[in-house]
VOLOVO-887045 format. One record per atom (N, C-alpha, C): residue in one letter; x, y, z. Coordinates in steps of 0.001 Angstrom, whole numbers, plus 500000, padded with zeros to 6 digits. Atoms other than C-alpha are relative to their C-alpha. Layout:
BEGIN
aXYZ ...
This chain:
BEGIN
x500659500932499332 x404284985210392359 x499771500231501352 x499988499789498594 x402882985674395840 x500149498739500822 x499619501339499362 x404427983283398273 x498864499703501046 x501148500397499141 x401873981366400262 x500743499877501428 x499586499956498727 x402188981540403971 x500066498784500680 x500174501505499552 x401137977729404478 x499627499378498751 x500309500937501145 x400474974941402234 x498327500021499893 x501411500065500046 x396742975041400976 x499572498698500437 x500716501153499412 x394238972933402483 x499495499088498603 x500419500781501076 x392854970111400319 x498822500673498999 x501294499360500968 x389590972071399157 x500862501090499251 x499327498992500661 x392091975055398355 x500679499461498781 x499291500590500962 x394258972753396365 x499111499574498936 x500819500578500913 x391411971222394575 x499427501302499119 x500356498940500811 x390219974735393730 x501211500515498901 x498951499697501062 x393711975571392120 x500008499195498805 x500024501005501309 x393496972715389934 x498928500232499172 x501140499628500875 x390031973441388841 x500138501180499367 x499446498787500665 x391065977030388010 x500818499646499127 x498987500116501035 x394033976030386234 x499530499196498522 x500369500641501185 x392353973362384056 x499021500668499261 x501244499320500760 x389360975451383381 x500483501252499054 x499611498965500565 x391162978510382297 x501574500487499747 x498525499966500171 x394890977893382111 x500420501502500935 x499775498812499091 x395099980465385117 x501447500013500404 x498458500198499747 x398965981290385437 x500124500163501553 x499833500192498750 x398548982082389097 x499864498865500716 x500304501268499486 x396977979015389828 x501097498786499832 x498871500841500443 x399673977269387888 x501291500154500904 x498706499617499173 x402574979001389663 x499880499378501661 x500461500499498664 x400728978090393201 x500203498462499888 x499931501579500100 x400467974371392100 x501701499695499746 x498360500514500306 x404430974361390979 x500427500104501486 x499186499426498600 x405270976169394379 x499499498545501152 x500388501010498866 x403221973525396451 x500445498585499734 x499690501494500222 x404323970302394681 x501864500155499750 x498640499906500121 x408037971673394328 x500779499041500893 x499014500697499022 x409237969674397419 x500171498380499152 x499808501165500429 x408671966542395277 x501404499867498946 x499035499791500952 x411340967784392803 x501305499633500985 x498938500286499040 x413863967833395761 x500024498582500432 x499955501261499711 x412845964436396798 x500371499010498927 x499645500704501076 x413318962981393488 x501378500094499523 x498653499581500128 x416496964695392701 x500924499264500956 x499365500822498876 x417859963172395978 x500066498723499738 x500065501175500149 x416885959870395226 x500827499309498650 x499156500213501264 x418285959912391595 x501601500340500352 x498651499323499889 x421365961595392769 x500939499160501145 x499339501019498914 x422204958888395582 x501178499062499127 x498764500922500209 x425665957451394813 x500515500520498492 x499438499497500978 x426141959665391652 x501371500694500236 x499026499170499841 x429536961150390920 x499912501366500664 x500005498697499626 x430280964354392586 x499913501067499301 x499952498915501077 x430665966208389404 x498589500101499535 x501537499716500424 x426716965825389115 x499321500834500983 x500620499214499055 x425270968674390882 x498768499851500381 x501361500336499552 x422175968067392897 x499052501342499766 x501001498796500695 x420852971569391835 x499882499956498663 x500383500457501329 x421274970468388316 x498884499167500044 x501060501019500327 x419261967533388910 x498541500702500457 x501211499360499884 x416584969639390580 x499571501034498993 x500273499296500951 x416673971995387847 x499291499340498755 x500551500925500913 x416027969343385344 x498695499490500387 x501262500509499319 x413172967897387555 x499056500903499917 x501030499244499951 x411462970917387745 x499276500211498488 x500747500011501124 x410700970845384055 x499212498842499769 x500905501295499710 x409288967268384857 x498702500544500497 x501266499761499264 x406818968731387456 x499186500924499068 x500820499045500790 x405730971543385138 x499377499456499049 x500782500876501003 x405003969063382342 x498852499106500546 x501142500622499351 x403211966964384926 x498708500829500165 x501117499304499739 x401084969713386104 x499165500488498593 x500686499522501106 x400270970832382501 x499338498828499493 x500657501085500656 x399260967404381310 x498939498981500819 x500815500795498901 x397613965908384677 x498541500024499426 x501312500015500259 x394011964930383883 x499206499623501317 x500675500028498877 x391711965676386856 x498963498664499813 x501077501125500015 x389128962930385540 x500768498621500128 x499497501491499844 x391360960278385788 x499816499329501189 x500360500350498751 x390940960029389432 x500867499305500790 x499180500573499351 x394153958927390583 x501205501222500494 x499080498826499402 x397123960735392558 x500876500677499336 x498972499248500746 x399062963521391092 x501390499685500262 x498541500236499638 x402095962816393139 x500547498728499280 x499338501164500573 x402473959376391791 x500317500316498508 x499857499557501449 x402077960735388162 x501347500999499997 x498920498853500291 x404419963707388757 x501323499316500305 x498587500781499582 x407346961617390619 x500407499395498744 x499404500745501174 x407718959541387380 x500239501026498903 x499649498706501072 x407710962774385225 x501295500749500272 x498889499234499516 x410181964441387201 x501120499183499836 x498741501153500021 x412533961237387636 x500255499864498340 x499821500207501644 x412039960894383677 x500816501192499331 x499550498873500569 x412881964362382999 x501647500088500496 x498554500097499296 x416239964063385249 x500676499086499085 x499058500959500757 x417207960889383471 x500182500295498625 x499943499696501545 x416381962145380013 x501405500998499822 x498889499060499916 x418894964986380706 x501369499427500267 x498681500717500075 x421559962815381889 x500311499192499034 x499650500707501230 x421247960805378979 x500597500717498905 x499570498967501109 x421441963762376781 x501532500183500107 x498486499845499675 x424965964726378571 x500754498911499660 x499230501349499875 x425955961044378243 x501251500229500769 x498746499852498972 x428276961350381202 x500422498718500470 x499468501385499644 x428473957707381728 x501226499514499265 x498554500294500890 x432124956553380879 x499579498688499336 x500018500971500845 x432134954220378061 x500480498651500478 x499551501105499476 x433943951745380047 x498735499265500838 x500751500542499219 x431109951480382485 x498643499267498981 x501033500501500896 x428503950925379533 x500573498680499567 x499504501194500723 x430774948317378131 x499850498881500971 x500239501143498968 x430630946301381405 x498746499770500096 x501398500408499832 x427021946563381727 x499512499242498779 x500222501116501165 x426646945047378348 x500174498839500095 x499676501243499808 x428743942244379191 x499346499267501110 x500459500589499019 x427229941574382324 x498595499611499677 x501345500185500491 x423672941755380871 x500006498730499012 x499852501049500736 x424892939289378234 x500015498751500658 x499916501178499210 x426036936927380718 x498791499672500934 x501308499996499461 x422857937436382717 x498846499283498974 x500979500787500957 x420759936345379593 x500477498647499453 x499591501158500111 x422889933581378867 x499771498958500889 x499914501102498950 x423182931883382157 x498435499774500454 x501571500206499660 x419211932593382771 x499454498913498894 x500643500782501078 x418531930920379421 x500563498333500376 x499446501230499813 x420794927951380346 x499487499257501395 x500442500471498279 x419772927726384427 x498566499840499968 x501631499616499715 x416062928861383950 x499874500584501341 x500186499255498745 x416647930846386984 x501030501003500091 x499080498837499950 x418430933926388222 x501383499433500390 x498564500344499704 x422189933352388231 x500691500616501352 x499370499344499025 x424150934035391490 x501239500889499471 x499071499346500701 x426721936650391352 x501529499343499827 x498730500981500115 x429390933920391991 x500031499337498453 x500065500681501392 x428079932157388645 x500276501082499080 x499691499176500766 x428192935332386966 x501210500479499708 x498609499854499880 x431594936294387820 x500843498739499526 x499353500987500391 x432730932862386911 x500069500015498516 x500236499941501513 x431090933136383380 x500754501191499437 x499317498774500716 x432804936598382858 x501483499811500580 x498337500377499692 x436224935165384249 x500388501245500588 x499724498699499301 x436105937998386844 x500256499521501511 x500247500184498587 x437025937960390538 x498645500532500528 x501267499707499341 x433884938156392723 x500063501419500301 x499910498776499618 x435141941426394321 x499806500972498696 x499950499349501185 x435867942699390881 x498720500193499192 x501358500018500854 x432399941736389458 x499180500767501030 x500729499205499147 x430820943362392724 x500205501676499822 x499675498686500179 x432711946715392079 x499297500521498583 x500584499657501476 x431533946674388268 x498371500274500436 x501579499706499945 x427739946273389482 x500009501188500979 x500200498605499194 x428325949408392059 x500355501088499059 x500073498856500998 x429553951402389021 x498825500094499317 x500944499795500935 x426836950483386937 x498632500387500965 x501293499793499073 x424146950986389940 x499917501546500201 x499846498448499875 x425748954545390601 x499550500760498849 x500063498970501245 x425560955529386932 x498684500205499689 x501255499892500154 x421773954992386803 x499526499273498796 x500291500631501128 x422005952970383497 x499171498696500275 x500930501243499677 x420443949960385260 x498973500362501178 x501120499669499065 x417250951298386714 x498632499723499244 x501356500301500348 x413571950602386581 x499538501006498852 x500433499113500631 x413247953970384826 x500612500041498581 x499270499882501194 x415388952946381943 x498425499392498852 x501064500235501105 x413161952688378390 x499815498338500048 x500358501497499898 x411575949170378133 x500711499553498527 x499507500405501311 x412640949338374410 x500601501341499439 x499365498715500622 x414675951760372194 x498942500742499491 x500982499111500670 x411479952743370296 x498906500389500988 x501082499637498770 x409580953166373556 x500143501432500521 x499845498525499576 x408879956822374844 x499364499825501430 x500617499962498740 x407506955448378182 x500935498912501010 x499265500798499047 x409528954187381180 x499267498957500780 x500873500890499127 x408848951172383189 x499519500672501322 x500436499463498779 x408659953117386276 x498703500809499911 x501422499229500283 x405856955252384681 x498902499076499984 x501096500940500221 x403946952272383726 x499672499286501175 x500453500507498707 x404210950932387125 x499186500832500914 x500697498771499397 x402912954270388545 x498403499915499972 x501543499930500532 x399655954168386357 x499784500123498817 x500134499984501231 x399028953426383105 x499176500862499303 x500875499253500319 x396276955869382884 x500527501262499635 x499449498672500323 x398641958781382700 x500685499981498643 x499355500321501340 x399852957222379232 x498823500434498971 x501054499611500870 x398097958248376028 x499412498686499609 x500885501039500018 x395437955956375121 x500671498812499051 x499409501120500558 x397457954121372452 x501160499000500594 x499085500812499297 x400082953211374779 x499293499140501252 x500562500566498737 x397742951969377406 x500074498376500018 x499820501372500213 x397537948337376188 x501286499605500173 x498583500328499841 x401221948091375948 x500402500039501377 x499715499766498477 x401756949531379217 x499425498876501026 x500687501030498993 x399107947077380945 x500739498454499728 x499372501257500265 x400912944212379270 x501444499951500585 x498742499780499460 x404164945396380425 x500071499869501609 x500153500365498456 x402886945673384134 x499975498698500313 x500244501350499586 x401701942207383878 x501372499120499945 x498711500740500370 x405097940883382490 x501150500413501239 x498957499498498934 x406938943077385051 x499831499387501469 x500396500675498686 x405021941924387969 x500434498448500152 x499880501399500052 x405445938228386880 x501508499963500089 x498329500066500118 x409341938857386405 x500469500086501555 x499605499627498662 x409565940518389924 x499642498868500922 x500288501192499235 x407733937644391444 x500830498574500110 x499104501133500084 x410222935220390127 x501446500314500619 x498454499762499665 x413378936928391545 x500152499292501399 x499715500302498544 x415059935603394681 x499561500856500764 x500599499269499075 x413614936898397816 x500717501356500276 x499365498783499576 x416373939482398652 x499784500963499033 x500089499082501226 x416382940903395079 x498483500620500015 x501557499405500075 x412453941248395173 x499802500758501175 x500070499168498985 x412737942714398581 x500525501447499582 x499271498709500316 x415116945392397325 x499165500800499017 x500899499426500914 x412728946206394247 x498641500560500684 x501121499421499478 x409849946465396391 x500203501487501070 x499648498885499026 x411448948704399059 x500280501295499282 x499287498891500678 x413034950980396644 x498896500611499176 x501020499370500997 x410225951405393832 x498746500140500804 x501379499936499477 x407145950829395867 x499778500713501271 x500006499373498683 x407990952065399418 x500635501112500262 x499348498735499985 x410068954895398418 x501253500104500850 x498942500196499042 x412909953787400711 x501567500380499267 x498788499780500552 x416514955034400066 x500882498718500084 x498948501409499855 x419399952437399373 x500496500015501319 x499335500009498613 x420838953375402698 x499018499512501039 x501064500684499424 x417523952485404384 x499737498406499698 x500312501771500413 x417105949098402430 x501305499470500740 x498815500703499656 x420621948431403572 x499862499773501565 x500362500385498630 x419649948671407386 x499028499179500105 x501065500740499748 x416622946687406637 x500831498564499887 x499191501111500367 x418874943938405102 x501384499725500987 x498773500647499392 x421853944214407332 x501257500256499440 x498777499942501000 x424295945316404586 x500319501328499878 x499564498349500310 x425932948552403451 x499206500399498692 x500759499123501062 x424440951109401017 x500591499603498721 x499257500698501218 x427141949838398360 x499413498697499684 x500527501450500396 x425913946292398663 x498700500093499378 x501480499863500596 x422368947294398010 x500001500349498586 x499950499349501616 x423350949321394889 x500575498614499155 x499786501270500967 x425036946084393511 x499081499060499804 x501050500964500173 x422112943976394253 x499055500575499131 x501046499325500887 x419851946605392761 x500412499971498297 x499468499954501333 x421989946823389605 x499882498621499428 x500071501459500437 x422168942972389092 x498501499910499711 x501557500329500149 x418228942859389627 x499618500588498941 x500503499538501378 x417502945330387090 x500353499688498678 x499499500411501280 x419604943984384413 x499106498793499706 x500834501261500141 x417899940626385243 x498597500205499422 x501648499688500470 x414459942323384786 x500132500219498652 x499926499425501306 x415320943726381670 x500173498815499042 x499697501067500951 x416540940611380173 x498739498976500136 x501209500902499945 x413447938633381405 x498895500674499185 x500953499111500672 x411077941489379930 x500184499698498693 x499682500016501526 x412790940942376531 x500124498653499465 x500012501533500345 x412679937126376543 x498818499157500199 x501243500708500009 x409699935282375506 x499877498737501043 x500112501164499148 x410675932303377486 x499633500133501465 x500422499707498859 x410165933971380673 x498824500731500170 x501303499332499814 x406897935271380002 x498874498939500596 
């Protein structure tokens, strides 16, 4: 593969895409991979934020590279939307898939997550609003600081994220649906659009601070530390808010009463 001395101009990039899609030209494919490879580093850095030190960033980037290649192979030029949006979710999905396959999240963290999710479901059904952390801690018979520590562990584990599958029988992540449903197979587009509507409604019902965290992280691409600067709190606190918010969203998407 010949290393480019500079990034291709837009017209050159369009030409690479046309060559690759027209004839599966390997040189064009490799140059596209090289051009978009910074996306892998960007996504790996976001996914890796707060993960245990045992999770190597280089490993995350390696997993993500397969997602980038898959995105390049499957991207449809006729759809008319940005490749970067499509690729970022494919890269993130590939990384999360590999982490799930490795099953590196401790059972104790998964158990706490299930308990908190159940408490959120019970209290939201009872109160018809998002419960506060104090209400959840009381329901779980936990000290508020212990409860927040549990949220932080769950948030760092990545098991409470918008990229988790909508349901066990779905092969599409919520993050991918948000990005652009046209990147999905035709048979999934209707379901994806319904999920987008339900998710938008659920996000709009969140308390202001939780809605802001979701917006800044998933739509504006800010890091947890940057969001902490905006809110005037620590990165760890944002991680806690994010974890609680994601579990609340999953509960609302699965509960017809919230639809």
